[in-house]
C-alpha angles and dihedrals in degrees: 000000000000126000121210110236126187114211125190107183145015092359090065119110113290096007131116100279101028088108088068091065093048091047088053090056095253124156126205113250107176149315113261144163128235124239108272094264100097139088127200133214132189109231106213087322088284100098141343133252121208123203132188112234137192094223137018098027129153139194113271125203111245140166121231117217132182107229127185106251092243088054095061093071091047091051092049093052089054095050118102115267115280096034119110141169120257139144116296123195116218124210091254090059097256117134119213135164112272145175111264134172129240109246093239089058090066098050109118093003128120115267112225103175092122090068091062095227148002097272091053091048093050091048093048102037090120093057132038120242119266 
């Protein structure tokens, strides 16, 4: 049985850890956006951390993957410290599992919510969002 998993950073297609998804037997389903209830931080410019918030949230670009259930635990063990799996609400109302950050991980880090996603942040590091 496959589990739908929303990823928002280095697990995305073509990025640093995307091979971890493929090694777990995952298959790409679609690009999506979250409901506008999340904020995003850059953790030392190595990977993002997404948190659900009560106020001031925005939609974040994600990819939805179908992952064999046994592969989810393997993926989580390979993620950087402070990242975890929880429920993520997509902009179409669907809830799927997704990679989230622990709040303490974001303390003192750069908030990048205004970029709308990790790819946009990486592409625009040299210039702030408008």
